[in-house]
N, C-alpha and C positions, 0 to 999 in steps of 0.2 A: 511668403505665404500670407494669405488673407486671414485676418483675425476675425472671429465671429463677434460682432458688436451688438446685434439685436435679434430678437425673436419677434415675429409678427404672426398674428393669427389671421387666417383668411376664412371669413364666414360667408354663408349664402351660396355655396356651390351646389348646384342642382345635381340630382343623381346621374343624369346622362353625362354631364361634364366630368363628374368624379369617375365614372366608369371609363370614359375615354382617356382621362389622365392615367388611370391605373393600367389600361391596355398599352398605352404609349410607353409608360415607364417599364413595363414588362418587356415590351419589344426591344427597348434600348438597354435593358438589363441594368436599370438604375432605380433608385427609390423615387417615389412620387415627389418627395421633398426636393431631391436633386433635380428632377425634371422641371419642376416649377421654378426653382432658382435659375436654371438654365434659360427658361423662357423669359424670366424677368430681366436677367442680365442682357440677353439678346435684344429685348425690347428697349432697354435703357441705352444700350450701345447704338442701336439703330436710330433712336431719337437724337442722340448726341451727334451722330454722323450727319443727320439731316440739318441740324442747326449750323454745322460747320460747312455746309455745302458751298462750293465755290460759286461766285457770281461772275458770269462771263459778259463781256461787252462786245462780242463779235458783230452784233447787228445794230449797235448804237448809231452807226453812221446812217442807217436807213430810217431811224425814228424821226418823224416829223418832216420828211423830205417830200411827201406827196403834196400836190396842190389840192385845194378844196375840190376841184373838178376831178382829179385823179381818184381821190378818196371816194367821191360820190359814184364814179364809174365802178370802182371795185365793189362798193356796197350793193350796187344794182346787180353786178355779176354774181354775187354769192347769195343774193336774197332767197333764191329757191331752196337753199340749204336750211333755211329757217322753217320751212313747211314740214309738218309732221304728218305722215300718212297714218291715221289712226287705225286703219285695218292691219297694218304691220305690227301693231302693239297689242293685238288681242290674243 
């Protein structure tokens, strides 16, 4: 069983966020404190998993195998993907 070792005050929560936290806590039938602790634990766990992410070397054999000419041809072939149609972003 985890022992409580610290109390932390969280300041600066806007009214909309506080209301949403209360709604979610009510929906889950837990206290707002329990909900926030769950969120914090989940975030810390996710961050820890990201740091432990495995490094794969599946494509290492391909790295650096293109000649300068092949690399140039590839860059020319994908150059159109760099153009942004400003009308699509309005």
